[in-house]
PDB file of the backbone (N, CA, C, O) and the ligand in Angstrom, with CONECT records:
HET     ZN  A 101       1
ATOM      1  N   MET A   1     -47.418  29.057 -14.337  1.00  0.00           N
ATOM      2  CA  MET A   1     -46.311  28.549 -14.597  1.00  0.00           C
ATOM      3  C   MET A   1     -46.203  27.285 -15.556  1.00  0.00           C
ATOM      4  O   MET A   1     -46.866  26.286 -15.279  1.00  0.00           O
ATOM      5  N   LYS A   2     -45.366  27.307 -16.700  1.00  0.00           N
ATOM      6  CA  LYS A   2     -45.305  26.184 -17.557  1.00  0.00           C
ATOM      7  C   LYS A   2     -44.291  25.276 -17.141  1.00  0.00           C
ATOM      8  O   LYS A   2     -43.236  25.691 -16.659  1.00  0.00           O
ATOM      9  N   THR A   3     -44.537  24.063 -17.294  1.00  0.00           N
ATOM     10  CA  THR A   3     -43.420  22.967 -17.037  1.00  0.00           C
ATOM     11  C   THR A   3     -43.214  22.172 -18.432  1.00  0.00           C
ATOM     12  O   THR A   3     -44.164  21.851 -19.146  1.00  0.00           O
ATOM     13  N   TYR A   4     -42.011  21.922 -18.703  1.00  0.00           N
ATOM     14  CA  TYR A   4     -41.727  21.275 -19.861  1.00  0.00           C
ATOM     15  C   TYR A   4     -41.302  19.876 -19.334  1.00  0.00           C
ATOM     16  O   TYR A   4     -40.395  19.680 -18.525  1.00  0.00           O
ATOM     17  N   THR A   5     -42.139  18.874 -19.948  1.00  0.00           N
ATOM     18  CA  THR A   5     -41.545  17.366 -19.639  1.00  0.00           C
ATOM     19  C   THR A   5     -40.924  16.805 -20.927  1.00  0.00           C
ATOM     20  O   THR A   5     -41.513  16.428 -21.941  1.00  0.00           O
ATOM     21  N   SER A   6     -39.714  16.829 -20.689  1.00  0.00           N
ATOM     22  CA  SER A   6     -39.055  16.040 -21.765  1.00  0.00           C
ATOM     23  C   SER A   6     -38.269  14.640 -21.246  1.00  0.00           C
ATOM     24  O   SER A   6     -37.673  14.657 -20.169  1.00  0.00           O
ATOM     25  N   PRO A   7     -38.305  13.526 -22.013  1.00  0.00           N
ATOM     26  CA  PRO A   7     -37.632  12.424 -21.380  1.00  0.00           C
ATOM     27  C   PRO A   7     -36.263  12.638 -21.033  1.00  0.00           C
ATOM     28  O   PRO A   7     -35.401  12.960 -21.850  1.00  0.00           O
ATOM     29  N   GLN A   8     -36.050  12.435 -19.676  1.00  0.00           N
ATOM     30  CA  GLN A   8     -34.704  12.620 -19.212  1.00  0.00           C
ATOM     31  C   GLN A   8     -33.619  11.774 -19.890  1.00  0.00           C
ATOM     32  O   GLN A   8     -32.482  12.214 -20.061  1.00  0.00           O
ATOM     33  N   THR A   9     -33.998  10.564 -20.264  1.00  0.00           N
ATOM     34  CA  THR A   9     -32.900   9.638 -20.908  1.00  0.00           C
ATOM     35  C   THR A   9     -32.612  10.205 -22.273  1.00  0.00           C
ATOM     36  O   THR A   9     -31.437  10.315 -22.625  1.00  0.00           O
ATOM     37  N   ALA A  10     -33.588  10.573 -23.067  1.00  0.00           N
ATOM     38  CA  ALA A  10     -33.344  10.940 -24.375  1.00  0.00           C
ATOM     39  C   ALA A  10     -32.437  12.238 -24.432  1.00  0.00           C
ATOM     40  O   ALA A  10     -31.593  12.478 -25.295  1.00  0.00           O
ATOM     41  N   LEU A  11     -32.788  13.061 -23.301  1.00  0.00           N
ATOM     42  CA  LEU A  11     -31.886  14.346 -23.155  1.00  0.00           C
ATOM     43  C   LEU A  11     -30.604  14.068 -22.735  1.00  0.00           C
ATOM     44  O   LEU A  11     -29.641  14.629 -23.260  1.00  0.00           O
ATOM     45  N   GLY A  12     -30.469  13.161 -21.734  1.00  0.00           N
ATOM     46  CA  GLY A  12     -29.028  12.680 -21.427  1.00  0.00           C
ATOM     47  C   GLY A  12     -28.275  12.188 -22.392  1.00  0.00           C
ATOM     48  O   GLY A  12     -27.091  12.512 -22.485  1.00  0.00           O
ATOM     49  N   LEU A  13     -28.880  11.313 -23.266  1.00  0.00           N
ATOM     50  CA  LEU A  13     -28.180  10.584 -24.364  1.00  0.00           C
ATOM     51  C   LEU A  13     -27.766  11.474 -25.573  1.00  0.00           C
ATOM     52  O   LEU A  13     -26.818  11.202 -26.310  1.00  0.00           O
ATOM     53  N   SER A  14     -28.667  12.700 -25.721  1.00  0.00           N
ATOM     54  CA  SER A  14     -28.278  13.649 -26.798  1.00  0.00           C
ATOM     55  C   SER A  14     -27.210  14.591 -26.224  1.00  0.00           C
ATOM     56  O   SER A  14     -26.516  15.271 -26.979  1.00  0.00           O
ATOM     57  N   VAL A  15     -27.090  14.629 -25.023  1.00  0.00           N
ATOM     58  CA  VAL A  15     -25.843  15.349 -24.366  1.00  0.00           C
ATOM     59  C   VAL A  15     -24.598  14.594 -24.661  1.00  0.00           C
ATOM     60  O   VAL A  15     -23.579  15.153 -25.068  1.00  0.00           O
ATOM     61  N   ILE A  16     -24.697  13.278 -24.443  1.00  0.00           N
ATOM     62  CA  ILE A  16     -23.406  12.451 -24.843  1.00  0.00           C
ATOM     63  C   ILE A  16     -23.313  12.589 -26.231  1.00  0.00           C
ATOM     64  O   ILE A  16     -22.153  12.798 -26.584  1.00  0.00           O
ATOM     65  N   CYS A  17     -24.144  12.547 -27.163  1.00  0.00           N
ATOM     66  CA  CYS A  17     -23.916  12.638 -28.509  1.00  0.00           C
ATOM     67  C   CYS A  17     -23.334  13.877 -29.035  1.00  0.00           C
ATOM     68  O   CYS A  17     -22.597  13.883 -30.020  1.00  0.00           O
ATOM     69  N   ASN A  18     -23.708  15.059 -28.295  1.00  0.00           N
ATOM     70  CA  ASN A  18     -23.145  16.257 -28.539  1.00  0.00           C
ATOM     71  C   ASN A  18     -21.813  16.248 -28.135  1.00  0.00           C
ATOM     72  O   ASN A  18     -21.092  17.000 -28.790  1.00  0.00           O
ATOM     73  N   LEU A  19     -21.259  15.590 -27.213  1.00  0.00           N
ATOM     74  CA  LEU A  19     -19.990  15.626 -26.734  1.00  0.00           C
ATOM     75  C   LEU A  19     -19.036  14.798 -27.639  1.00  0.00           C
ATOM     76  O   LEU A  19     -18.027  15.248 -28.181  1.00  0.00           O
ATOM     77  N   ILE A  20     -19.516  13.479 -27.730  1.00  0.00           N
ATOM     78  CA  ILE A  20     -18.558  12.622 -28.571  1.00  0.00           C
ATOM     79  C   ILE A  20     -19.077  12.229 -29.860  1.00  0.00           C
ATOM     80  O   ILE A  20     -18.545  11.319 -30.496  1.00  0.00           O
ATOM     81  N   GLY A  21     -20.185  12.921 -30.324  1.00  0.00           N
ATOM     82  CA  GLY A  21     -20.807  12.628 -31.710  1.00  0.00           C
ATOM     83  C   GLY A  21     -21.749  11.432 -31.803  1.00  0.00           C
ATOM     84  O   GLY A  21     -21.690  10.489 -31.014  1.00  0.00           O
ATOM     85  N   HIS A  22     -22.502  11.507 -32.669  1.00  0.00           N
ATOM     86  CA  HIS A  22     -23.492  10.457 -32.946  1.00  0.00           C
ATOM     87  C   HIS A  22     -22.938   9.191 -33.234  1.00  0.00           C
ATOM     88  O   HIS A  22     -21.773   9.188 -33.630  1.00  0.00           O
ATOM     89  N   LYS A  23     -23.579   8.028 -33.109  1.00  0.00           N
ATOM     90  CA  LYS A  23     -23.053   6.804 -33.580  1.00  0.00           C
ATOM     91  C   LYS A  23     -24.028   6.231 -34.551  1.00  0.00           C
ATOM     92  O   LYS A  23     -24.871   5.405 -34.200  1.00  0.00           O
ATOM     93  N   PHE A  24     -23.908   6.694 -35.839  1.00  0.00           N
ATOM     94  CA  PHE A  24     -24.937   6.377 -36.861  1.00  0.00           C
ATOM     95  C   PHE A  24     -24.634   4.955 -37.460  1.00  0.00           C
ATOM     96  O   PHE A  24     -23.502   4.542 -37.714  1.00  0.00           O
ATOM     97  N   ARG A  25     -25.718   4.320 -37.633  1.00  0.00           N
ATOM     98  CA  ARG A  25     -25.845   3.139 -38.456  1.00  0.00           C
ATOM     99  C   ARG A  25     -26.844   3.216 -39.513  1.00  0.00           C
ATOM    100  O   ARG A  25     -27.839   3.939 -39.476  1.00  0.00           O
ATOM    101  N   ILE A  26     -26.507   2.395 -40.498  1.00  0.00           N
ATOM    102  CA  ILE A  26     -27.461   2.584 -41.843  1.00  0.00           C
ATOM    103  C   ILE A  26     -28.799   1.812 -41.469  1.00  0.00           C
ATOM    104  O   ILE A  26     -28.762   0.668 -41.016  1.00  0.00           O
ATOM    105  N   THR A  27     -29.923   2.472 -41.674  1.00  0.00           N
ATOM    106  CA  THR A  27     -31.064   1.689 -41.455  1.00  0.00           C
ATOM    107  C   THR A  27     -31.849   1.462 -42.668  1.00  0.00           C
ATOM    108  O   THR A  27     -32.827   0.716 -42.612  1.00  0.00           O
ATOM    109  N   LYS A  28     -31.461   2.124 -43.926  1.00  0.00           N
ATOM    110  CA  LYS A  28     -32.190   1.836 -45.123  1.00  0.00           C
ATOM    111  C   LYS A  28     -31.207   2.339 -46.225  1.00  0.00           C
ATOM    112  O   LYS A  28     -30.609   3.415 -46.214  1.00  0.00           O
ATOM    113  N   LYS A  29     -31.149   1.378 -47.165  1.00  0.00           N
ATOM    114  CA  LYS A  29     -30.478   1.754 -48.465  1.00  0.00           C
ATOM    115  C   LYS A  29     -31.423   2.303 -49.492  1.00  0.00           C
ATOM    116  O   LYS A  29     -32.181   1.538 -50.088  1.00  0.00           O
ATOM    117  N   ILE A  30     -31.415   3.624 -49.733  1.00  0.00           N
ATOM    118  CA  ILE A  30     -32.168   4.185 -50.704  1.00  0.00           C
ATOM    119  C   ILE A  30     -31.787   3.809 -52.102  1.00  0.00           C
ATOM    120  O   ILE A  30     -32.531   3.180 -52.855  1.00  0.00           O
ATOM    121  N   THR A  31     -30.448   4.277 -52.441  1.00  0.00           N
ATOM    122  CA  THR A  31     -29.858   3.890 -53.677  1.00  0.00           C
ATOM    123  C   THR A  31     -28.518   3.525 -53.462  1.00  0.00           C
ATOM    124  O   THR A  31     -28.207   3.492 -52.272  1.00  0.00           O
ATOM    125  N   ASN A  32     -27.588   3.227 -54.307  1.00  0.00           N
ATOM    126  CA  ASN A  32     -26.216   2.916 -54.107  1.00  0.00           C
ATOM    127  C   ASN A  32     -25.489   4.108 -53.307  1.00  0.00           C
ATOM    128  O   ASN A  32     -24.509   3.906 -52.589  1.00  0.00           O
ATOM    129  N   HIS A  33     -26.070   5.361 -53.504  1.00  0.00           N
ATOM    130  CA  HIS A  33     -25.472   6.368 -52.924  1.00  0.00           C
ATOM    131  C   HIS A  33     -26.197   7.182 -51.894  1.00  0.00           C
ATOM    132  O   HIS A  33     -25.630   8.094 -51.291  1.00  0.00           O
ATOM    133  N   PHE A  34     -27.460   6.853 -51.688  1.00  0.00           N
ATOM    134  CA  PHE A  34     -28.296   7.560 -50.656  1.00  0.00           C
ATOM    135  C   PHE A  34     -28.542   6.372 -49.622  1.00  0.00           C
ATOM    136  O   PHE A  34     -28.741   5.208 -49.968  1.00  0.00           O
ATOM    137  N   HIS A  35     -28.500   6.829 -48.294  1.00  0.00           N
ATOM    138  CA  HIS A  35     -28.875   5.940 -47.196  1.00  0.00           C
ATOM    139  C   HIS A  35     -29.641   6.671 -46.194  1.00  0.00           C
ATOM    140  O   HIS A  35     -29.761   7.896 -46.220  1.00  0.00           O
ATOM    141  N   GLU A  36     -30.140   5.940 -45.342  1.00  0.00           N
ATOM    142  CA  GLU A  36     -30.897   6.509 -44.086  1.00  0.00           C
ATOM    143  C   GLU A  36     -30.123   6.016 -42.886  1.00  0.00           C
ATOM    144  O   GLU A  36     -29.822   4.827 -42.790  1.00  0.00           O
ATOM    145  N   TYR A  37     -29.791   6.922 -41.955  1.00  0.00           N
ATOM    146  CA  TYR A  37     -29.085   6.685 -40.818  1.00  0.00           C
ATOM    147  C   TYR A  37     -29.794   6.740 -39.549  1.00  0.00           C
ATOM    148  O   TYR A  37     -30.742   7.523 -39.493  1.00  0.00           O
ATOM    149  N   GLN A  38     -29.486   6.000 -38.446  1.00  0.00           N
ATOM    150  CA  GLN A  38     -30.074   6.387 -37.340  1.00  0.00           C
ATOM    151  C   GLN A  38     -29.036   6.257 -36.114  1.00  0.00           C
ATOM    152  O   GLN A  38     -28.317   5.259 -36.065  1.00  0.00           O
ATOM    153  N   CYS A  39     -28.956   7.170 -35.208  1.00  0.00           N
ATOM    154  CA  CYS A  39     -28.083   7.121 -34.152  1.00  0.00           C
ATOM    155  C   CYS A  39     -28.432   6.069 -33.052  1.00  0.00           C
ATOM    156  O   CYS A  39     -29.580   5.909 -32.637  1.00  0.00           O
ATOM    157  N   ARG A  40     -27.251   5.300 -32.574  1.00  0.00           N
ATOM    158  CA  ARG A  40     -27.563   4.187 -31.646  1.00  0.00           C
ATOM    159  C   ARG A  40     -28.011   4.593 -30.381  1.00  0.00           C
ATOM    160  O   ARG A  40     -28.747   3.934 -29.645  1.00  0.00           O
ATOM    161  N   CYS A  41     -27.484   5.837 -30.126  1.00  0.00           N
ATOM    162  CA  CYS A  41     -27.684   6.447 -28.722  1.00  0.00           C
ATOM    163  C   CYS A  41     -29.124   7.202 -28.569  1.00  0.00           C
ATOM    164  O   CYS A  41     -30.008   6.842 -27.791  1.00  0.00           O
ATOM    165  N   CYS A  42     -29.188   8.213 -29.373  1.00  0.00           N
ATOM    166  CA  CYS A  42     -30.438   9.083 -29.162  1.00  0.00           C
ATOM    167  C   CYS A  42     -31.542   8.799 -30.229  1.00  0.00           C
ATOM    168  O   CYS A  42     -32.653   9.315 -30.113  1.00  0.00           O
ATOM    169  N   GLY A  43     -31.263   8.067 -31.151  1.00  0.00           N
ATOM    170  CA  GLY A  43     -32.173   7.712 -32.156  1.00  0.00           C
ATOM    171  C   GLY A  43     -32.444   8.732 -33.258  1.00  0.00           C
ATOM    172  O   GLY A  43     -33.442   8.648 -33.972  1.00  0.00           O
ATOM    173  N   LYS A  44     -31.510   9.720 -33.383  1.00  0.00           N
ATOM    174  CA  LYS A  44     -31.700  10.655 -34.241  1.00  0.00           C
ATOM    175  C   LYS A  44     -31.414  10.133 -35.764  1.00  0.00           C
ATOM    176  O   LYS A  44     -30.436   9.460 -36.091  1.00  0.00           O
ATOM    177  N   GLN A  45     -32.451  10.572 -36.624  1.00  0.00           N
ATOM    178  CA  GLN A  45     -32.414  10.043 -37.972  1.00  0.00           C
ATOM    179  C   GLN A  45     -31.760  11.107 -39.019  1.00  0.00           C
ATOM    180  O   GLN A  45     -32.034  12.306 -39.047  1.00  0.00           O
ATOM    181  N   MET A  46     -30.971  10.530 -39.753  1.00  0.00           N
ATOM    182  CA  MET A  46     -30.170  11.475 -40.967  1.00  0.00           C
ATOM    183  C   MET A  46     -30.214  10.770 -42.214  1.00  0.00           C
ATOM    184  O   MET A  46     -30.416   9.557 -42.285  1.00  0.00           O
ATOM    185  N   THR A  47     -30.020  11.546 -43.228  1.00  0.00           N
ATOM    186  CA  THR A  47     -29.838  11.031 -44.613  1.00  0.00           C
ATOM    187  C   THR A  47     -28.864  11.801 -45.235  1.00  0.00           C
ATOM    188  O   THR A  47     -28.300  12.660 -44.557  1.00  0.00           O
ATOM    189  N   GLU A  48     -28.543  11.639 -46.484  1.00  0.00           N
ATOM    190  CA  GLU A  48     -27.602  12.379 -47.263  1.00  0.00           C
ATOM    191  C   GLU A  48     -28.328  13.282 -48.359  1.00  0.00           C
ATOM    192  O   GLU A  48     -29.310  12.976 -49.034  1.00  0.00           O
ATOM    193  N   ASP A  49     -27.574  14.520 -48.367  1.00  0.00           N
ATOM    194  CA  ASP A  49     -28.006  15.348 -49.554  1.00  0.00           C
ATOM    195  C   ASP A  49     -27.269  14.974 -50.771  1.00  0.00           C
ATOM    196  O   ASP A  49     -26.500  14.013 -50.790  1.00  0.00           O
ATOM    197  N   ILE A  50     -27.507  15.751 -51.818  1.00  0.00           N
ATOM    198  CA  ILE A  50     -26.762  15.607 -53.170  1.00  0.00           C
ATOM    199  C   ILE A  50     -25.334  15.589 -53.140  1.00  0.00           C
ATOM    200  O   ILE A  50     -24.651  15.074 -54.026  1.00  0.00           O
ATOM    201  N   TYR A  51     -24.844  16.199 -52.034  1.00  0.00           N
ATOM    202  CA  TYR A  51     -23.273  16.343 -51.983  1.00  0.00           C
ATOM    203  C   TYR A  51     -22.630  15.337 -51.026  1.00  0.00           C
ATOM    204  O   TYR A  51     -21.448  15.364 -50.681  1.00  0.00           O
ATOM    205  N   GLY A  52     -23.567  14.431 -50.633  1.00  0.00           N
ATOM    206  CA  GLY A  52     -23.088  13.265 -49.662  1.00  0.00           C
ATOM    207  C   GLY A  52     -22.989  13.748 -48.304  1.00  0.00           C
ATOM    208  O   GLY A  52     -22.544  12.988 -47.444  1.00  0.00           O
ATOM    209  N   ARG A  53     -23.407  15.105 -47.962  1.00  0.00           N
ATOM    210  CA  ARG A  53     -23.381  15.379 -46.597  1.00  0.00           C
ATOM    211  C   ARG A  53     -24.577  14.765 -45.754  1.00  0.00           C
ATOM    212  O   ARG A  53     -25.607  14.405 -46.324  1.00  0.00           O
ATOM    213  N   LEU A  54     -24.427  14.663 -44.492  1.00  0.00           N
ATOM    214  CA  LEU A  54     -25.556  14.275 -43.574  1.00  0.00           C
ATOM    215  C   LEU A  54     -26.467  15.365 -43.239  1.00  0.00           C
ATOM    216  O   LEU A  54     -26.055  16.439 -42.802  1.00  0.00           O
ATOM    217  N   ILE A  55     -27.569  15.134 -43.417  1.00  0.00           N
ATOM    218  CA  ILE A  55     -28.670  16.182 -43.171  1.00  0.00           C
ATOM    219  C   ILE A  55     -29.773  15.510 -42.379  1.00  0.00           C
ATOM    220  O   ILE A  55     -29.899  14.294 -42.523  1.00  0.00           O
ATOM    221  N   GLU A  56     -30.513  16.102 -41.633  1.00  0.00           N
ATOM    222  CA  GLU A  56     -31.639  15.789 -40.847  1.00  0.00           C
ATOM    223  C   GLU A  56     -32.681  15.078 -41.658  1.00  0.00           C
ATOM    224  O   GLU A  56     -33.008  15.552 -42.746  1.00  0.00           O
ATOM    225  N   LEU A  57     -33.260  13.900 -41.176  1.00  0.00           N
ATOM    226  CA  LEU A  57     -34.158  13.117 -41.929  1.00  0.00           C
ATOM    227  C   LEU A  57     -35.550  13.762 -41.319  1.00  0.00           C
ATOM    228  O   LEU A  57     -36.021  13.561 -40.200  1.00  0.00           O
ATOM    229  N   THR A  58     -36.019  14.511 -42.271  1.00  0.00           N
ATOM    230  CA  THR A  58     -37.442  15.099 -41.863  1.00  0.00           C
ATOM    231  C   THR A  58     -38.563  14.261 -42.700  1.00  0.00           C
ATOM    232  O   THR A  58     -38.264  13.508 -43.627  1.00  0.00           O
ATOM    233  N   ALA A  59     -39.812  14.478 -42.277  1.00  0.00           N
ATOM    234  CA  ALA A  59     -40.840  13.738 -42.837  1.00  0.00           C
ATOM    235  C   ALA A  59     -40.805  13.864 -44.464  1.00  0.00           C
ATOM    236  O   ALA A  59     -40.962  12.866 -45.168  1.00  0.00           O
ATOM    237  N   GLU A  60     -40.607  15.046 -44.961  1.00  0.00           N
ATOM    238  CA  GLU A  60     -40.550  15.453 -46.312  1.00  0.00           C
ATOM    239  C   GLU A  60     -39.369  14.654 -47.029  1.00  0.00           C
ATOM    240  O   GLU A  60     -39.573  14.065 -48.090  1.00  0.00           O
ATOM    241  N   ARG A  61     -38.095  14.662 -46.387  1.00  0.00           N
ATOM    242  CA  ARG A  61     -37.154  13.843 -46.924  1.00  0.00           C
ATOM    243  C   ARG A  61     -37.337  12.386 -47.006  1.00  0.00           C
ATOM    244  O   ARG A  61     -37.026  11.693 -47.975  1.00  0.00           O
ATOM    245  N   LYS A  62     -37.892  11.959 -45.852  1.00  0.00           N
ATOM    246  CA  LYS A  62     -38.333  10.584 -45.923  1.00  0.00           C
ATOM    247  C   LYS A  62     -39.243  10.170 -46.988  1.00  0.00           C
ATOM    248  O   LYS A  62     -39.159   9.067 -47.528  1.00  0.00           O
ATOM    249  N   GLU A  63     -40.164  11.105 -47.308  1.00  0.00           N
ATOM    250  CA  GLU A  63     -41.106  10.781 -48.646  1.00  0.00           C
ATOM    251  C   GLU A  63     -40.316  10.742 -49.784  1.00  0.00           C
ATOM    252  O   GLU A  63     -40.480   9.910 -50.677  1.00  0.00           O
ATOM    253  N   ILE A  64     -39.363  11.713 -49.792  1.00  0.00           N
ATOM    254  CA  ILE A  64     -38.573  11.795 -51.131  1.00  0.00           C
ATOM    255  C   ILE A  64     -37.576  10.563 -51.315  1.00  0.00           C
ATOM    256  O   ILE A  64     -37.210  10.165 -52.421  1.00  0.00           O
ATOM    257  N   ASN A  65     -37.215  10.055 -50.207  1.00  0.00           N
ATOM    258  CA  ASN A  65     -36.240   8.911 -50.134  1.00  0.00           C
ATOM    259  C   ASN A  65     -36.987   7.645 -50.552  1.00  0.00           C
ATOM    260  O   ASN A  65     -36.457   6.837 -51.315  1.00  0.00           O
ATOM    261  N   SER A  66     -38.228   7.467 -50.051  1.00  0.00           N
ATOM    262  CA  SER A  66     -38.913   6.298 -50.501  1.00  0.00           C
ATOM    263  C   SER A  66     -39.350   6.360 -51.904  1.00  0.00           C
ATOM    264  O   SER A  66     -39.580   5.293 -52.474  1.00  0.00           O
ATOM    265  N   THR A  67     -39.490   7.452 -52.525  1.00  0.00           N
ATOM    266  CA  THR A  67     -39.815   7.709 -53.995  1.00  0.00           C
ATOM    267  C   THR A  67     -38.562   7.323 -54.693  1.00  0.00           C
ATOM    268  O   THR A  67     -38.583   6.508 -55.616  1.00  0.00           O
ATOM    269  N   LEU A  68     -37.511   7.869 -54.291  1.00  0.00           N
ATOM    270  CA  LEU A  68     -36.150   7.496 -54.927  1.00  0.00           C
ATOM    271  C   LEU A  68     -35.953   6.062 -54.841  1.00  0.00           C
ATOM    272  O   LEU A  68     -35.438   5.463 -55.785  1.00  0.00           O
ATOM    273  N   HIS A  69     -36.339   5.431 -53.733  1.00  0.00           N
ATOM    274  CA  HIS A  69     -35.972   4.019 -53.446  1.00  0.00           C
ATOM    275  C   HIS A  69     -36.834   3.306 -54.434  1.00  0.00           C
ATOM    276  O   HIS A  69     -36.343   2.323 -54.989  1.00  0.00           O
ATOM    277  N   PHE A  70     -38.047   3.665 -54.728  1.00  0.00           N
ATOM    278  CA  PHE A  70     -38.974   2.988 -55.540  1.00  0.00           C
ATOM    279  C   PHE A  70     -38.491   2.980 -56.955  1.00  0.00           C
ATOM    280  O   PHE A  70     -38.447   1.948 -57.625  1.00  0.00           O
ATOM    281  N   ILE A  71     -38.090   4.289 -57.439  1.00  0.00           N
ATOM    282  CA  ILE A  71     -37.550   4.436 -58.787  1.00  0.00           C
ATOM    283  C   ILE A  71     -36.300   3.591 -58.909  1.00  0.00           C
ATOM    284  O   ILE A  71     -36.134   2.867 -59.891  1.00  0.00           O
ATOM    285  N   PHE A  72     -35.453   3.668 -57.965  1.00  0.00           N
ATOM    286  CA  PHE A  72     -34.231   2.835 -57.943  1.00  0.00           C
ATOM    287  C   PHE A  72     -34.573   1.418 -58.206  1.00  0.00           C
ATOM    288  O   PHE A  72     -34.069   0.843 -59.171  1.00  0.00           O
ATOM    289  N   ASN A  73     -35.330   0.869 -57.472  1.00  0.00           N
ATOM    290  CA  ASN A  73     -35.721  -0.561 -57.516  1.00  0.00           C
ATOM    291  C   ASN A  73     -36.311  -0.923 -58.855  1.00  0.00           C
ATOM    292  O   ASN A  73     -36.029  -1.983 -59.415  1.00  0.00           O
ATOM    293  N   LYS A  74     -37.177   0.022 -59.383  1.00  0.00           N
ATOM    294  CA  LYS A  74     -37.627  -0.145 -60.661  1.00  0.00           C
ATOM    295  C   LYS A  74     -36.664  -0.410 -61.715  1.00  0.00           C
ATOM    296  O   LYS A  74     -36.743  -1.342 -62.515  1.00  0.00           O
ATOM    297  N   LYS A  75     -35.653   0.563 -61.657  1.00  0.00           N
ATOM    298  CA  LYS A  75     -34.507   0.570 -62.608  1.00  0.00           C
ATOM    299  C   LYS A  75     -33.734  -0.723 -62.480  1.00  0.00           C
ATOM    300  O   LYS A  75     -33.393  -1.346 -63.486  1.00  0.00           O
ATOM    301  N   GLN A  76     -33.476  -1.098 -61.363  1.00  0.00           N
ATOM    302  CA  GLN A  76     -32.677  -2.326 -61.038  1.00  0.00           C
ATOM    303  C   GLN A  76     -33.445  -3.576 -61.762  1.00  0.00           C
ATOM    304  O   GLN A  76     -32.819  -4.363 -62.472  1.00  0.00           O
ATOM    305  N   LEU A  77     -34.573  -3.674 -61.576  1.00  0.00           N
ATOM    306  CA  LEU A  77     -35.351  -4.681 -62.218  1.00  0.00           C
ATOM    307  C   LEU A  77     -35.229  -4.681 -63.815  1.00  0.00           C
ATOM    308  O   LEU A  77     -35.050  -5.729 -64.435  1.00  0.00           O
ATOM    309  N   GLN A  78     -35.341  -3.399 -64.453  1.00  0.00           N
ATOM    310  CA  GLN A  78     -35.218  -3.316 -65.725  1.00  0.00           C
ATOM    311  C   GLN A  78     -33.804  -3.868 -66.250  1.00  0.00           C
ATOM    312  O   GLN A  78     -33.720  -4.568 -67.259  1.00  0.00           O
ATOM    313  N   ILE A  79     -32.773  -3.508 -65.520  1.00  0.00           N
ATOM    314  CA  ILE A  79     -31.379  -3.848 -66.022  1.00  0.00           C
ATOM    315  C   ILE A  79     -31.319  -5.298 -65.943  1.00  0.00           C
ATOM    316  O   ILE A  79     -30.745  -5.874 -66.866  1.00  0.00           O
ATOM    317  N   GLU A  80     -31.863  -6.050 -64.905  1.00  0.00           N
ATOM    318  CA  GLU A  80     -31.618  -7.406 -64.745  1.00  0.00           C
ATOM    319  C   GLU A  80     -32.295  -8.311 -65.758  1.00  0.00           C
ATOM    320  O   GLU A  80     -32.138  -9.530 -65.699  1.00  0.00           O
TER     321      GLU A  80
HETATM  322 ZN    ZN A 101     -27.084  10.462 -31.230  1.00  0.00          ZN2+
END
């Protein structure tokens, strides 16, 4: 018999998020238009796609974001 051990608190919080919605706060500014968000309740991480819609922040997207952030900062320095 297989038993699944998942943290009860995280599970309970995600149920609350499903009911009332996540409470996202900005954790990182990538560019003026792209940000990274994290839910204050369950810790779920999100980012924006090119249309400004919230999408799940995967490891791959995190990498894309840090590249974007790097290029954006470089551009900012050249302007100033
Ligand atoms: Zn949440």
